[in-house]
C-alpha positions, 0 to 999 in steps of 0.5 A: 742715515741715508738708506738710498741705494747708489747704483753703479752707472751702466756701461756705455752701449758701445763699451768693449767695441774696439775701433781703429780710426785711420782718418783725418780732417772731418768726416772720419774723425767726427764719425769715430768720435760719435762712436767713442762718445758712446763708449767704443775704444777708439784708437786714432792711428796718425802719421808721426810728426804731423798727425791728423792734418786738422791738428794744425788747421784753422789759421789761429793758434791755441796754447799747444800745437792742436787747433780748436777744430781738432780738439772738438772732433777727437775727444774720447780717443787715444792716439797711436803714432804709426808710420804706415809707409814703413813695413813695420807700421803696416805689419803692426796695423794688420796685427791690431786689426785681428782683434778690432771690431771696426776700422774706419779710413778715409784715404783716397780710394785704392791707397789702403789696398796698395799699402796692403791694408785694404779690406780683402787683406784684413778680412783674411785675418779677421772675418768679423771686421767691419771696415768703413771707407769714407771718400769724396765720391765713393770707391767706384765710378768715374769720379772715384779717384778724385780728391773729395772735400765738402765743397766739391761734394756740395757743388757736384751733388747739386746742393750748391745749386739750390743754396743762396738767393735767386740770381746771386753768386754760388753759395755753399751751406754755411756748415759742412753738410756733406762731411757731417752727413757722411759721418752720420750715415757711416755711423748708422752703417757701422752700427747696422753691420755690427748688429748684423754680425751678432747673427752672422758672425761676419763683418762687411765692407762699407763704402761711404761718400760725401757725394752720396750723403749730400744727394741723400739730403736733397729730398724736397728739391729732387722731389720737385724736379721729378714731380714737375720737370723743373730744375730747382733753383735757390730760394734764399731762406724760403721753402719750396713746399710751403709759404710763408716759411722763411726769414722776414724783415721787422723794424729792426732786422730779420726773424724767421716764421712759418705758416705752413698750413691753412690753420696757421695762415688764418692765425697769422692773418688774425695776428697781423689784423689783415683779414683781407689777406686770407680772402685774397685769391693770390694767397688762398691756398699753399699752391697760390701762395707759392706761386705768388711768394714775392707779393706775399712777403711784400704784404707781410713785411708791410705789417712786420715793419711796424714792430721789432723782431723780438715783439713779433716772435713773442706775438706769433708764438703766443698765437701758436705760430712757429717763429724764432730769432736769428741767433749768432753762435754765441747767442745760441750757445749762451741762450737759456735753452742752449745752456739747458741742453748742455750744448757747450761742455768743458773738457780738461786738457793737459796743455790748454787747461779747459777746452770748450766742446760742442755738447752731445747732440742726442741724449741717452738717458740710461747711459748718458755720454760723457767726455771721458778723455780729452782729444789726445796729444799726438802719439800720447797713447802709443806705448799704452795701446801696444802694451794692451795688444800684448807687445813687450817693451823689447818688441816695442823698441824693435818696432821703433828701430824699424821706423814704425813710429817715426816720420 
């Protein structure tokens, strides 16, 4: 007989928190999905007819109308199709905000205020509301009114000025660092404001921007400029703090490695059987190796050319030197480690069948995240959500007749 005690799983840490998600595309939806993954009740408020722009993005079609990008940024949410250009739609959102904990929006600065849906209007009804605005360049300043996307933020923050190879054309980071960075900083601000509200009872306004987020990632580059007066330039895969620390060529292609201190540098010279490099005045310490980076890599690649990348990665790791292969995304997800970390999960979907999603990037051991809901169909939960807010079928129909749910 099994006498073990089966405990009910603990509630997710954000259970009971209601979030109105009035966002589209990436930074806002990614932010609200992270909150939803932790248990928040996220109600995605979308324009009727079209919904979030990302539903039809990416240039290839799935079985249904929603893109794979949308399906990967909107799990665990419910969709309410609401026309905020109608009086009925705006009134309804104001009413919903009276019982919400958080509202996240990413319209261009000033748009929500002009609709009568800005923070000042909502805090009158709900002083405890935490209201986060995500934009390209923030709510104030000379660039505030500009349309803001990840590409513009990367360029105008300086991130693109240090990305790519020396002397090459401009290159953006391969992943949307400004979008994702802004989403993460917004989550951090929302949770901080929520914790603060426990003591004060007061919500607050959060002004988050892609530009600020991209600049916040630039610590090493800006430190070089402030410390030396030199304007940072692209370095390819290498690093401005240490060398060797970059991609290097083996007999069959590239791999990455780093000997970032004197101990590792000596170990590397031993593995390569190149004791003369350790004694070479050009490479005697980190400043010398940085000053002579090109000659250093030429010397190392003479040795690395004698074996395959896989062989070198194995040899370096055995010696305690950080190294790794250059994986494609399929290789990363299907690697033994990627599978162990559950970085691909499968989410059931009423149209697509099963949809692959990127797994949870941090693991909570006591309250593990889970995909409780598929990314919602447009307006899938409109009537359910409104019923929860206390509206009767007649009231919902009256709102419908006033254009609250139509494009």
